[in-house]
C-alpha positions as CSV (number, residue, x, y, z in Angstrom):
1,X,4.2,-19.0,35.1
2,X,6.0,-21.3,32.5
3,X,5.5,-20.9,29.2
4,X,2.6,-23.3,28.5
5,X,-0.2,-20.6,31.0
6,X,1.6,-17.6,28.9
7,X,0.6,-19.1,25.5
8,X,-2.5,-19.5,26.8
9,X,-2.7,-16.3,28.6
10,X,-1.7,-15.3,24.6
11,X,-4.3,-17.0,22.9
12,X,-7.2,-16.0,24.8
13,X,-6.0,-12.3,24.6
14,X,-6.5,-13.3,20.7
15,X,-9.8,-15.1,21.4
16,X,-11.4,-12.0,22.8
17,X,-9.4,-9.2,20.7
18,X,-10.9,-10.6,17.6
19,X,-15.0,-9.5,18.7
20,X,-13.1,-6.3,18.6
21,X,-12.6,-6.5,14.6
22,X,-15.9,-6.3,13.9
23,X,-16.6,-3.3,16.4
24,X,-13.7,-1.7,14.9
25,X,-14.2,-2.5,11.2
26,X,-17.9,-1.3,10.7
27,X,-17.4,1.6,13.5
28,X,-14.4,2.6,11.5
29,X,-16.1,3.3,8.2
30,X,-18.7,4.6,9.8
31,X,-17.1,7.5,11.0
32,X,-15.0,8.2,8.5
33,X,-17.6,7.5,5.6
34,X,-21.5,6.9,5.9
35,X,-21.8,9.2,8.4
36,X,-19.9,11.9,7.3
37,X,-21.5,10.9,3.5
38,X,-25.0,11.2,5.3
39,X,-24.5,15.1,6.2
40,X,-24.7,15.7,2.6
41,X,-28.1,14.3,2.3
42,X,-29.3,16.3,5.8
43,X,-27.8,19.5,4.4
44,X,-30.4,19.4,1.3
45,X,-33.2,18.2,3.0
46,X,-32.6,21.5,5.2
47,X,-34.6,25.2,4.1
48,X,-32.1,28.4,4.3
49,X,-32.2,29.3,8.1
50,X,-31.3,25.3,9.1
51,X,-35.1,24.5,9.4
52,X,-36.4,20.4,8.8
53,X,-38.3,21.0,4.8
54,X,-38.0,17.9,3.4
55,X,-36.5,17.7,0.3
56,X,-38.4,20.7,-1.6
57,X,-35.0,22.8,-1.6
58,X,-33.1,20.5,-3.5
59,X,-35.4,19.6,-6.4
60,X,-35.6,23.7,-6.4
61,X,-31.7,23.7,-6.7
62,X,-31.6,20.6,-9.4
63,X,-34.0,22.5,-11.6
64,X,-31.2,25.7,-11.2
65,X,-29.9,25.9,-15.5
66,X,-27.0,27.0,-14.2
67,X,-26.3,23.5,-12.2
68,X,-28.4,20.8,-15.0
69,X,-25.2,23.2,-17.8
70,X,-22.5,22.6,-15.4
71,X,-23.6,18.6,-15.3
72,X,-24.0,18.3,-18.4
73,X,-20.1,19.5,-19.0
74,X,-19.2,17.7,-17.0
75,X,-20.8,14.5,-18.7
76,X,-19.5,16.1,-22.2
77,X,-15.9,15.9,-20.6
78,X,-15.8,12.4,-19.2
79,X,-17.1,10.9,-22.1
80,X,-14.1,12.6,-24.6
81,X,-11.6,11.9,-22.2
82,X,-12.7,8.2,-22.1
83,X,-12.6,7.7,-25.2
84,X,-9.7,9.2,-26.0
85,X,-7.4,8.1,-22.8
86,X,-8.8,4.2,-23.7
87,X,-8.5,4.6,-27.5
88,X,-4.5,5.9,-26.5
89,X,-3.9,3.4,-23.4
90,X,-5.0,-0.3,-25.2
91,X,-2.0,1.3,-28.4
92,X,0.4,2.3,-25.7
93,X,-0.2,-0.7,-23.2
94,X,0.0,-3.0,-26.7
95,X,3.1,-1.6,-27.8
96,X,4.8,-2.3,-24.7
97,X,3.8,-5.4,-23.8
98,X,2.8,-7.5,-27.2
99,X,4.9,-6.3,-29.9
100,X,9.2,-6.0,-29.7
101,X,9.4,-2.4,-29.0
102,X,12.7,-0.9,-27.5
103,X,13.7,-0.2,-24.1
104,X,9.8,-1.0,-23.0
105,X,11.1,0.1,-19.3
106,X,11.3,3.6,-20.3
107,X,8.2,4.2,-22.1
108,X,6.7,2.5,-19.0
109,X,8.4,5.0,-16.7
110,X,6.9,8.0,-18.8
111,X,3.6,6.3,-19.5
112,X,3.6,6.6,-15.6
113,X,5.1,10.3,-15.1
114,X,2.1,12.2,-15.3
115,X,0.7,10.9,-11.7
116,X,3.5,12.2,-9.7
117,X,2.7,15.6,-11.0
118,X,-0.6,17.4,-9.6
119,X,-3.2,18.2,-11.7
120,X,-2.9,21.8,-12.3
121,X,1.0,21.2,-13.5
122,X,-0.5,19.8,-16.7
123,X,-2.8,22.2,-17.2
124,X,0.3,25.1,-16.7
125,X,2.9,22.5,-19.2
126,X,-1.0,23.0,-21.6
127,X,-1.1,26.9,-20.7
128,X,3.5,27.4,-22.3
129,X,2.7,25.6,-25.2
130,X,-0.9,26.3,-27.0
131,X,-1.9,29.3,-24.0
132,X,-2.2,32.9,-25.9
133,X,1.3,33.5,-25.5
134,X,2.2,30.0,-26.0
135,X,4.7,28.1,-28.0
136,X,3.0,26.2,-30.5
137,X,1.0,29.9,-30.4
138,X,3.1,32.1,-31.0
139,X,4.8,29.8,-33.5
140,X,8.2,30.3,-31.5
141,X,7.7,33.9,-30.6
142,X,7.3,35.1,-34.7
143,X,9.5,32.6,-35.3
144,X,7.4,30.0,-37.4
145,X,3.2,30.6,-38.3
146,X,1.4,30.1,-34.8
147,X,-1.2,27.9,-34.5
148,X,-4.1,28.2,-32.1
149,X,-6.0,25.7,-31.1
150,X,-8.4,28.0,-28.8
151,X,-6.8,26.2,-25.2
152,X,-9.3,27.8,-22.2
153,X,-13.0,25.7,-22.8
154,X,-13.8,22.1,-23.7
155,X,-10.1,21.3,-25.2
156,X,-7.5,22.6,-22.6
157,X,-10.0,20.5,-20.0
158,X,-10.1,17.6,-21.7
159,X,-6.7,18.0,-23.0
160,X,-5.6,17.9,-19.4
161,X,-8.0,15.3,-18.4
162,X,-6.3,12.9,-20.8
163,X,-3.2,13.5,-19.5
164,X,-4.0,12.9,-16.2
165,X,-6.3,9.5,-16.8
166,X,-3.4,7.8,-19.4
167,X,-1.3,6.3,-17.0
168,X,-3.9,4.7,-15.0
169,X,-5.7,2.8,-18.3
170,X,-1.6,2.4,-19.6
171,X,-0.9,0.3,-16.5
172,X,-4.7,-1.1,-15.8
173,X,-3.9,-2.4,-20.4
174,X,-0.7,-3.2,-19.2
175,X,-1.4,-6.1,-16.7
176,X,-3.7,-7.1,-18.3
177,X,-2.3,-7.8,-22.2
178,X,0.6,-9.8,-20.3
179,X,-1.8,-12.0,-18.6
180,X,-2.5,-14.6,-22.2
181,X,-1.9,-18.0,-23.3
182,X,0.0,-18.2,-25.5
183,X,-1.8,-22.3,-26.5
184,X,-4.9,-20.2,-27.7
185,X,-2.8,-17.9,-30.3
186,X,-1.6,-21.2,-31.7
187,X,-3.7,-23.1,-31.8
188,X,-5.7,-20.1,-33.7
189,X,-2.9,-19.3,-36.1
190,X,-3.2,-23.7,-36.8
191,X,-6.6,-23.0,-37.6
192,X,-6.0,-20.1,-40.1
193,X,-7.5,-17.6,-38.5
194,X,-6.1,-14.2,-38.8
195,X,-3.7,-12.5,-37.5
196,X,-6.9,-9.7,-37.3
197,X,-9.4,-12.2,-36.1
198,X,-6.8,-13.8,-33.2
199,X,-6.8,-9.7,-31.8
200,X,-10.5,-10.1,-31.7
201,X,-11.4,-13.3,-31.4
202,X,-9.1,-13.9,-28.6
203,X,-6.7,-10.3,-27.3
204,X,-10.3,-7.8,-27.3
205,X,-12.1,-10.5,-24.9
206,X,-9.2,-11.3,-22.8
207,X,-8.6,-8.0,-22.0
208,X,-12.6,-6.7,-21.4
209,X,-13.1,-7.0,-17.6
210,X,-10.0,-4.4,-18.2
211,X,-11.0,-2.5,-20.8
212,X,-14.0,-1.7,-18.3
213,X,-12.4,-1.4,-15.3
214,X,-10.2,1.4,-17.6
215,X,-13.0,3.1,-19.1
216,X,-14.8,3.4,-15.8
217,X,-10.9,5.0,-13.6
218,X,-11.1,7.4,-16.9
219,X,-14.6,8.6,-16.6
220,X,-14.7,9.0,-13.4
221,X,-11.2,11.0,-12.7
222,X,-12.4,13.2,-15.5
223,X,-15.4,14.1,-14.6
224,X,-14.8,14.8,-10.8
225,X,-11.4,16.9,-11.3
226,X,-10.5,19.9,-9.7
227,X,-7.3,21.0,-11.0
228,X,-7.1,20.7,-14.6
229,X,-10.6,22.8,-15.4
230,X,-9.8,25.4,-12.7
231,X,-6.5,25.9,-15.0
232,X,-7.7,25.7,-17.8
233,X,-11.5,26.0,-18.1
234,X,-11.8,29.4,-18.4
235,X,-15.8,30.2,-18.9
236,X,-16.5,26.3,-19.2
237,X,-17.5,25.7,-15.6
238,X,-18.4,21.9,-14.9
239,X,-19.8,20.9,-11.7
240,X,-15.9,20.1,-9.9
241,X,-15.2,23.8,-10.0
242,X,-18.5,25.0,-9.2
243,X,-18.7,22.9,-5.7
244,X,-15.5,25.0,-4.5
245,X,-17.5,28.5,-5.6
246,X,-20.7,27.6,-3.9
247,X,-19.2,25.5,-0.8
248,X,-15.5,27.7,-0.5
249,X,-16.9,31.5,-2.4
250,X,-20.2,31.9,-1.2
251,X,-20.5,29.5,2.1
252,X,-23.7,28.2,0.8
253,X,-23.4,24.4,1.3
254,X,-27.0,23.4,0.6
255,X,-26.2,23.9,-3.1
256,X,-22.5,22.4,-2.4
257,X,-24.7,19.4,-0.9
258,X,-26.7,19.4,-4.4
259,X,-23.5,19.7,-6.5
260,X,-21.5,17.2,-4.4
261,X,-24.1,14.3,-5.1
262,X,-24.2,15.2,-9.1
263,X,-20.7,14.6,-9.0
264,X,-21.2,11.3,-6.8
265,X,-23.5,9.7,-8.6
266,X,-22.1,9.3,-12.2
267,X,-18.9,7.5,-9.9
268,X,-21.4,5.9,-8.2
269,X,-23.3,4.5,-11.6
270,X,-19.4,3.7,-12.9
271,X,-18.5,1.5,-9.9
272,X,-21.8,-0.6,-9.9
273,X,-20.9,-1.2,-13.3
274,X,-16.9,-2.4,-13.2
275,X,-18.7,-4.3,-9.9
276,X,-21.0,-6.4,-11.7
277,X,-18.6,-6.6,-14.9
278,X,-16.5,-8.6,-13.5
279,X,-18.6,-11.0,-11.1
280,X,-19.2,-12.6,-14.8
281,X,-16.7,-15.1,-15.9
282,X,-14.2,-14.0,-17.5
283,X,-9.6,-14.6,-18.9
284,X,-8.1,-16.4,-16.7
285,X,-4.6,-18.5,-16.2
286,X,-4.1,-22.1,-15.7
287,X,-1.1,-23.6,-14.1
288,X,-0.6,-24.9,-17.7
289,X,-0.8,-21.8,-19.7
290,X,2.2,-21.1,-22.1
291,X,3.9,-17.8,-21.5
292,X,3.8,-15.1,-24.2
293,X,5.6,-15.4,-27.7
294,X,6.2,-12.1,-29.3
295,X,7.2,-13.0,-32.6
296,X,9.0,-11.1,-35.1
297,X,7.1,-8.3,-37.4
298,X,9.1,-5.5,-38.4
299,X,5.7,-3.3,-40.0
300,X,3.5,-3.6,-36.4
301,X,7.0,-3.3,-34.5
302,X,7.7,0.1,-36.0
303,X,4.2,1.3,-36.5
304,X,3.4,0.7,-32.4
305,X,6.7,1.6,-31.8
306,X,6.8,5.3,-33.6
307,X,3.2,6.0,-31.5
308,X,5.0,4.7,-27.9
309,X,8.1,7.1,-28.4
310,X,5.4,9.8,-29.8
311,X,3.8,9.4,-26.9
312,X,6.8,9.3,-24.7
313,X,8.4,12.8,-26.5
314,X,5.1,14.7,-25.3
315,X,5.2,14.2,-21.8
316,X,8.8,14.8,-21.8
317,X,8.1,18.1,-24.2
318,X,5.2,18.9,-21.7
319,X,7.9,18.4,-17.9
320,X,10.0,20.3,-20.0
321,X,7.6,23.1,-20.4
322,X,6.8,22.6,-16.2
323,X,11.1,22.8,-15.7
324,X,10.7,26.3,-18.0
325,X,7.8,27.3,-16.3
326,X,9.5,27.3,-12.8
327,X,12.3,28.3,-13.8
328,X,11.8,31.3,-16.3
329,X,11.5,35.6,-14.5
330,X,8.7,36.1,-15.6
331,X,7.3,34.7,-18.9
332,X,7.1,35.2,-21.8
333,X,8.5,38.8,-21.2
334,X,11.7,38.2,-19.2
335,X,13.5,34.9,-20.1
336,X,16.4,33.1,-18.6
337,X,17.3,31.2,-15.4
338,X,16.2,31.7,-12.1
339,X,16.0,30.0,-9.0
340,X,13.6,33.5,-7.6
341,X,10.5,31.4,-8.0
342,X,11.8,28.2,-5.6
343,X,12.4,30.9,-2.7
344,X,8.1,31.6,-2.5
345,X,8.9,33.9,0.0
346,X,7.5,37.0,-2.5
347,X,4.6,34.8,-3.1
348,X,2.6,33.5,-0.1
349,X,5.5,34.0,2.9
350,X,5.2,30.0,3.4
351,X,6.4,27.9,0.2
352,X,8.0,25.8,2.1
353,X,6.3,25.2,5.2
354,X,3.0,24.1,2.9
355,X,5.6,21.8,1.5
356,X,7.0,20.8,4.9
357,X,3.1,20.1,5.5
358,X,2.9,17.9,3.1
359,X,5.0,16.1,3.6
360,X,4.5,15.2,7.8
361,X,0.7,14.3,6.1
362,X,2.1,12.3,2.7
363,X,4.3,10.3,5.9
364,X,1.5,10.0,8.4
365,X,-0.4,9.1,5.3
366,X,1.7,6.1,3.9
367,X,2.4,4.9,7.1
368,X,-1.1,4.7,8.7
369,X,-2.9,4.4,5.7
370,X,-0.5,0.8,4.4
371,X,-1.4,-0.4,8.7
372,X,-5.3,0.6,8.4
373,X,-5.6,-0.6,4.5
374,X,-3.7,-4.3,5.3
375,X,-5.4,-4.8,8.7
376,X,-8.4,-4.3,8.1
377,X,-7.9,-6.5,4.8
378,X,-6.2,-9.1,7.3
379,X,-8.7,-9.3,9.5
380,X,-11.6,-9.7,6.8
381,X,-9.6,-12.8,5.7
382,X,-8.5,-14.3,8.8
383,X,-11.0,-13.0,11.6
384,X,-13.0,-15.6,11.8
385,X,-15.4,-13.0,10.8
386,X,-18.8,-14.3,9.9
387,X,-19.2,-14.8,5.3
388,X,-22.3,-12.0,5.4
389,X,-20.5,-9.8,7.0
390,X,-17.4,-10.5,5.5
391,X,-19.2,-9.5,2.4
392,X,-19.9,-6.4,3.7
393,X,-17.3,-5.8,4.9
394,X,-15.4,-5.8,1.6
395,X,-17.9,-4.1,0.1
396,X,-16.9,-0.8,2.0
397,X,-13.6,-1.1,1.6
398,X,-14.4,-0.8,-2.3
399,X,-17.3,2.1,-2.3
400,X,-14.6,4.6,-1.5
401,X,-13.7,4.5,-5.0
402,X,-16.4,5.5,-6.1
403,X,-16.9,9.0,-3.4
404,X,-14.8,11.6,-4.9
405,X,-12.4,13.2,-3.1
406,X,-14.1,16.4,-3.4
407,X,-17.6,14.7,-2.3
408,X,-15.4,13.8,0.4
409,X,-14.2,17.0,1.9
410,X,-17.7,18.7,1.6
411,X,-19.0,15.7,3.9
412,X,-16.2,16.4,6.3
413,X,-17.1,19.8,6.8
414,X,-20.3,19.1,7.5
415,X,-19.2,16.5,10.2
416,X,-16.7,17.6,11.9
417,X,-16.7,21.4,12.1
418,X,-20.1,21.2,14.0
419,X,-19.6,20.7,17.9
420,X,-22.7,19.0,18.0
421,X,-25.8,17.6,16.5
422,X,-29.6,18.1,16.6
423,X,-32.4,15.4,15.6
424,X,-36.0,16.6,16.2
425,X,-35.3,18.5,19.0
426,X,-32.3,16.1,19.9
427,X,-29.1,17.2,21.6
428,X,-26.2,15.1,21.0
429,X,-22.4,16.4,21.1
430,X,-19.9,15.7,18.1
431,X,-17.2,14.0,20.0
432,X,-15.0,14.5,16.5
433,X,-15.2,17.9,16.2
434,X,-12.1,17.6,18.0
435,X,-10.4,16.7,14.6
436,X,-11.4,20.2,12.5
437,X,-8.8,21.8,11.1
438,X,-6.0,19.5,11.9
439,X,-4.0,17.3,10.4
440,X,-5.6,14.8,11.6
441,X,-8.7,15.0,9.2
442,X,-6.8,16.1,6.2
443,X,-4.4,12.7,6.5
444,X,-7.3,10.8,7.2
445,X,-9.6,12.2,4.2
446,X,-6.3,11.0,2.0
447,X,-6.3,7.5,3.7
448,X,-9.9,6.9,2.8
449,X,-10.1,8.6,-0.6
450,X,-7.7,5.5,-2.0
451,X,-8.0,3.4,1.4
452,X,-9.9,0.9,-1.7
453,X,-6.7,0.6,-4.4
454,X,-4.3,0.1,-1.4
455,X,-6.6,-2.5,-0.1
456,X,-7.1,-4.9,-2.4
457,X,-3.7,-4.6,-2.9
458,X,-3.1,-5.9,0.6
459,X,-6.4,-8.4,-0.5
460,X,-4.6,-9.5,-3.0
461,X,-1.2,-10.3,-1.4
462,X,-2.9,-12.3,1.4
463,X,-4.8,-14.8,-0.6
464,X,-1.5,-15.5,-2.4
465,X,-0.5,-16.5,0.9
466,X,-0.1,-20.8,0.7
467,X,-2.5,-21.5,4.0
468,X,-0.6,-24.8,4.1
469,X,1.9,-22.4,5.8
470,X,-0.5,-20.7,8.5
471,X,-1.4,-25.2,9.2
472,X,2.6,-26.2,9.7
473,X,2.8,-22.6,12.2
474,X,-0.7,-24.0,14.7
475,X,1.0,-27.5,14.4
476,X,4.3,-26.2,15.9
477,X,2.1,-24.1,18.9
478,X,3.5,-21.0,17.1
479,X,0.4,-17.9,18.3
480,X,-1.5,-16.3,15.3
481,X,0.9,-13.0,16.0
482,X,3.9,-14.8,15.7
483,X,2.8,-16.3,12.3
484,X,1.3,-12.8,11.9
485,X,4.6,-11.2,12.7
486,X,7.2,-13.9,11.2
487,X,5.0,-15.5,8.0
488,X,2.5,-13.2,6.5
489,X,4.5,-9.2,7.2
490,X,7.7,-10.3,5.7
491,X,6.0,-12.8,2.7
492,X,3.4,-8.9,2.3
493,X,7.1,-7.4,2.3
494,X,7.0,-6.0,-0.9
495,X,2.5,-5.3,-1.5
496,X,3.0,-2.9,2.3
497,X,6.2,-1.2,0.4
498,X,3.8,-0.6,-2.8
499,X,0.3,0.5,-1.0
500,X,2.9,3.3,1.3
501,X,4.6,4.5,-2.2
502,X,0.6,4.6,-3.3
503,X,-0.6,6.7,-0.5
504,X,2.6,8.9,0.1
505,X,3.0,9.6,-4.0
506,X,-0.8,10.7,-4.1
507,X,-1.2,12.3,-1.1
508,X,1.5,14.7,-2.3
509,X,-0.7,15.5,-5.7
510,X,-4.5,16.3,-4.1
511,X,-6.1,19.0,-4.4
512,X,-9.4,17.5,-4.5
513,X,-10.8,16.9,-0.8
514,X,-7.6,18.8,1.0
515,X,-8.9,22.3,-0.7
516,X,-11.8,21.5,1.8
517,X,-10.2,20.6,4.7
518,X,-7.0,23.0,5.1
519,X,-6.3,25.3,7.8
520,X,-3.1,28.3,7.3
521,X,-1.7,25.7,9.4
522,X,-2.1,22.3,7.6
523,X,-2.3,23.6,4.0
524,X,-0.6,21.6,1.3
525,X,1.8,21.8,-1.6
526,X,-0.5,21.3,-4.1
527,X,-2.7,23.5,-2.5
528,X,-0.7,25.8,-2.2
529,X,-0.4,26.0,-5.8
530,X,-3.9,26.8,-6.5
531,X,-3.9,30.1,-4.7
532,X,-0.5,30.9,-7.0
533,X,-2.3,30.3,-9.2
534,X,-5.6,32.9,-7.7
535,X,-2.9,35.4,-7.2
536,X,-1.2,35.3,-10.6
537,X,1.4,33.5,-9.4
538,X,2.1,30.7,-12.3
539,X,5.7,30.8,-12.4
540,X,5.5,29.8,-8.9
541,X,2.8,27.6,-8.9
542,X,5.5,25.7,-11.6
543,X,8.4,26.0,-8.9
544,X,6.2,24.2,-6.6
545,X,4.6,21.3,-8.5
546,X,8.4,20.8,-9.8
547,X,9.7,19.9,-6.2
548,X,6.3,18.0,-6.2
549,X,7.4,15.7,-8.8
550,X,11.3,16.1,-8.1
551,X,10.0,14.5,-4.1
552,X,7.3,11.3,-6.0
553,X,9.9,10.7,-8.6
554,X,12.8,10.2,-5.4
555,X,10.2,7.9,-3.8
556,X,9.8,5.7,-6.6
557,X,13.4,5.1,-6.9
558,X,13.4,4.5,-3.1
559,X,10.8,1.9,-3.8
560,X,12.2,0.5,-6.4
561,X,15.8,-0.1,-4.7
562,X,14.2,-2.0,-1.2
563,X,12.1,-3.8,-3.8
564,X,15.8,-5.4,-5.1
565,X,17.2,-5.3,-2.2
566,X,13.9,-7.8,-0.7
567,X,14.1,-9.4,-3.7
568,X,17.9,-10.5,-3.4
569,X,17.3,-11.4,0.3
570,X,14.2,-13.8,-0.6
571,X,17.2,-15.7,-3.7
572,X,20.1,-15.7,-1.0
573,X,17.5,-17.4,1.5
574,X,15.8,-20.2,-0.9
575,X,20.1,-20.9,-2.6
576,X,21.0,-21.8,1.4
577,X,17.5,-23.7,2.6
């Protein structure tokens, strides 16, 4: 066989593969998202005996005063969290992007630290500071006057949610604030516009989209979070904890499905608002834009620098309390240093087993999630699909962002746990039932939960590629496969590393979806924190959380090192060329 005929056969196989891309795209999201979510609506349309009864029972559930009260509590928590997180996040991002504060990389690192810990760890740190036997509450155990902030309730939940959402808000605002054209500020200054006028006339409008997105992220995350309300909520019930109690505690899947739909509604509204805002004209840089120059202003730098370092100190104290909690024998009765909490044998008997499960799940999520998200983005952008279908695929890729993890967990239980389905007397076997109770279902649910962000990362990286290079490769007779492996993948290597790191870290800390899907053999470290807290072993829970933090910090460090190596190689190749 001649080389030319081999190339033709390869090209024909690629052309035959293209029609299958459409099937893979829509079947993937059909099986992973739409079919499981549809089971929520099917569940609420049944009566207590499992017969079809319309949505009368759902209406009766919606009139449940306890459920409505929890819904109102969740809204209150989300609104207060959004206000405080946006205010603090904007000021912090402004400090590290628009002032001459020293140590900006360190400040950014401290802001990102809460991402590496499960939300329950934030609650544990707050308990050791402001709980009934906390350092602040007791005034360092009687040395100073104590301050009781009534932690267990809305105050504690809002504080924990602010810690949880603060890094996401800072990151979004930081990226937006760095993208500015100095020419606009110079022109405004020439026209005699004051500093306040430039702030509200140029800076604020230029970050409008980031402000909306950050607000939607803070609202959605705080509205749907389970970990923080579970630990510091006290008797202040929210919708997320009610879902868990109904599904796991009482096996009431119908009421759990109704609560899940309620949980998803604000997230969907926030998603629609965010998408609508992103379609409107917004500030963007062009090739003639001038890099932002930060002038000297001692008063401004002192003010924002003090604020930024003050917030960083608070974050450092929170993580210090996590360490104290994990090495203290019995707080506050027995002080000292002990590593007994890290054995876990006396509490669960499977501490390191669940930690190993987390590493397996996180690694599998990082590998398969990155591969799936990148290929998905590549197929949508370069798969020669009709424009309408490509837009539908893009919209489906963004939808997981609007579906809370708890809702994914409930829908997966309802969909995958049943060996067969009955539709109006027609019995259909569930071919995916075999995945239920396995590590695969944990990995799949986590990939779906965090798919949208990684998809957008891959899509952005693919859009930055030079289309002329692909045309040159085609002219030289290179196949699409050669171009993919020798040009596209190497060029997108930093994005691929970022996607893998994002999947790994979030898989290590997530609780929401996995809390419904784990078995004794697939229990993860983050879920184990919930079990340890339920058993009253908060010190062991803190130790487990600290292990998660350490692993995520190491992964982040390795990610930074790999990026530096890749940058050096790219620079070296450029010098040789």
